[in-house]
C-alpha positions in Angstrom: -81.5 -30.1 -246.6 -82.4 -26.9 -248.3 -80.8 -26.1 -251.5 -78.7 -23.1 -251.6 -80.0 -20.4 -253.8 -77.8 -17.8 -255.2 -78.3 -14.3 -254.1 -80.4 -12.2 -256.4 -78.4 -10.2 -258.9 -77.7 -6.6 -257.9 -80.3 -4.3 -259.1 -79.2 -1.6 -261.3 -80.7 1.9 -261.1 -83.5 2.3 -263.5 -84.1 5.7 -265.1 -87.5 4.7 -266.2 -90.5 6.5 -264.7 -92.6 4.5 -262.3 -96.1 3.9 -263.4 -98.8 5.7 -261.4 -100.5 2.5 -260.3 -97.4 1.1 -258.5 -96.0 2.1 -255.1 -92.2 1.9 -254.7 -90.7 1.6 -251.2 -87.1 2.4 -251.4 -85.8 1.9 -247.9 -87.1 0.6 -244.7 -87.5 3.2 -242.0 -85.9 2.2 -238.7 -86.8 4.1 -235.6 -83.8 4.6 -233.3 -84.7 3.8 -229.7 -82.3 6.3 -228.2 -83.4 9.4 -230.2 -87.1 8.4 -230.3 -88.3 6.8 -227.1 -91.0 4.2 -227.6 -93.6 6.1 -225.5 -93.6 8.9 -228.0 -93.7 6.7 -231.1 -96.7 4.6 -230.0 -100.2 6.1 -230.7 -101.5 5.0 -227.3 -98.9 7.0 -225.5 -99.4 10.0 -227.8 -103.1 10.1 -227.2 -102.6 9.6 -223.4 -100.2 12.6 -223.5 -102.8 14.7 -225.3 -105.6 13.8 -223.0 -103.7 14.4 -219.8 -105.3 17.4 -217.9 -103.1 20.6 -218.0 -101.2 21.6 -215.0 -102.8 24.2 -212.7 -101.6 27.8 -212.9 -99.9 29.2 -209.9 -102.3 31.5 -207.8 -99.5 34.2 -207.6 -99.6 34.4 -211.4 -103.4 34.8 -211.3 -103.1 37.6 -208.7 -100.5 39.4 -210.8 -102.6 39.1 -213.9 -105.7 40.5 -212.1 -103.7 43.4 -210.7 -102.3 44.2 -214.2 -105.8 44.2 -215.6 -107.1 46.5 -212.9 -104.2 48.9 -213.4 -104.7 48.9 -217.1 -108.4 49.7 -216.7 -107.7 52.5 -214.2 -105.1 54.0 -216.6 -107.6 53.9 -219.5 -110.4 55.5 -217.3 -108.0 58.2 -216.1 -107.1 59.1 -219.7 -110.7 59.3 -220.7 -111.6 61.4 -217.7 -108.7 63.8 -218.4 -109.8 64.1 -222.1 -113.4 64.8 -221.1 -112.3 67.5 -218.6 -110.1 69.1 -221.1 -112.9 69.2 -223.7 -115.4 70.6 -221.2 -113.1 73.3 -219.7 -111.2 74.2 -223.0 -108.4 76.0 -221.2 -106.7 79.0 -223.0 -103.4 80.7 -222.3 -103.6 84.1 -220.5 -103.0 87.1 -222.8 -100.5 89.8 -222.3 -100.2 93.0 -224.4 -99.0 96.6 -224.0 -101.6 99.4 -224.2 -99.1 102.3 -224.3 -95.4 102.9 -223.8 -93.4 105.9 -222.8 -89.6 106.5 -223.1 -88.8 108.8 -220.2 -85.1 109.1 -220.8 -82.4 107.5 -222.8 -78.8 108.3 -223.4 -75.8 106.4 -224.7 -72.8 106.7 -222.4 -69.7 106.4 -224.6 -70.4 104.7 -227.9 -71.5 101.3 -226.5 -73.3 101.7 -223.1 -77.0 102.4 -222.9 -78.9 104.0 -220.0 -82.6 104.4 -220.1 -85.9 104.7 -218.3 -88.9 103.1 -219.9 -92.5 102.9 -218.7 -95.5 101.1 -220.3 -98.9 99.9 -219.4 -99.3 96.1 -219.5 -102.7 94.5 -220.0 -103.1 91.0 -218.5 -106.3 89.2 -219.4 -107.8 85.7 -218.6 -109.9 84.5 -221.6 -111.0 81.3 -219.8 -114.7 81.1 -218.9 -114.4 78.3 -216.3 -111.0 78.5 -214.6 -109.1 81.2 -212.7 -105.4 82.0 -213.4 -102.7 82.7 -210.8 -99.4 84.3 -211.9 -96.7 83.2 -209.4 -93.5 84.1 -211.1 -93.7 86.9 -213.7 -90.7 88.6 -215.3 -91.0 91.0 -218.2 -87.9 91.5 -220.4 -87.2 94.3 -222.8 -85.0 93.7 -225.9 -83.5 96.0 -228.4 -83.1 93.7 -231.5 -81.7 90.6 -229.9 -80.0 92.3 -226.9 -81.6 92.2 -223.4 -81.6 95.8 -222.1 -84.0 95.7 -219.1 -85.9 93.3 -216.9 -88.6 93.7 -214.3 -90.3 91.2 -211.9 -93.9 91.7 -210.9 -95.6 90.7 -207.7 -97.8 87.5 -207.9 -101.5 88.0 -208.5 -104.6 86.1 -209.5 -107.3 86.7 -212.1 -110.8 85.5 -212.1 -112.6 84.2 -215.1 -112.7 86.7 -217.9 -111.0 89.3 -215.8 -108.6 92.0 -217.2 -105.9 93.8 -215.3 -103.9 96.9 -216.2 -100.4 97.1 -214.6 -98.0 100.0 -214.9 -94.4 98.7 -215.4 -91.3 100.8 -215.2 -88.0 99.4 -216.5 -84.6 101.0 -215.9 -81.5 100.0 -217.7 -78.1 101.1 -216.6 -74.7 100.6 -218.4 -76.1 98.0 -220.8 -73.4 97.0 -223.3 -74.6 97.3 -227.0 -72.4 96.2 -229.9 -71.3 99.1 -232.1 -73.8 98.4 -234.9 -76.7 98.3 -232.5 -75.5 101.5 -230.7 -75.4 103.3 -234.1 -78.9 102.0 -235.0 -80.2 103.3 -231.6 -78.6 106.7 -232.1 -80.3 107.0 -235.6 -83.7 106.2 -234.0 -83.3 108.7 -231.1 -85.0 112.1 -231.7 -82.4 114.8 -232.5 
């Protein structure tokens, strides 16, 4: 028979530092079979998983990727072409100014209503050297301070490169309401 040996005395915690030449193992690590399946813990299984060939990509995904690439390249090329055309043509806004103006008649009916007949010579010019300009909808408005007093629409016309056009414009205003302060200002500016 084997003699019974008493269990070892309980070890007390030591607060002494461990020497550098000793390795202390405090607990035994136990792998739980439910949370860590054995095929993932073994090195053979792990290397087999890493060496397994990757799955093939679906051809539909490849087609979508190629279409996105082609669309992106076309978009970039269209932007570059637009920039090059803009730099080559260097478009400028058409210019509009008045050469001369004539006030045919004006009178203030009662203290606040304006009636007038205005005529002026408008100068339209196309400063572009490589493109023509077409005026489709052209309205000219006449203001006294911030009040619209007359408007005139012009017929559509085209201008060739570097062309200038003079147009006589007549504007008639009838019974246009002016606030009292603007009516007084207009009467001060009218010749006596």
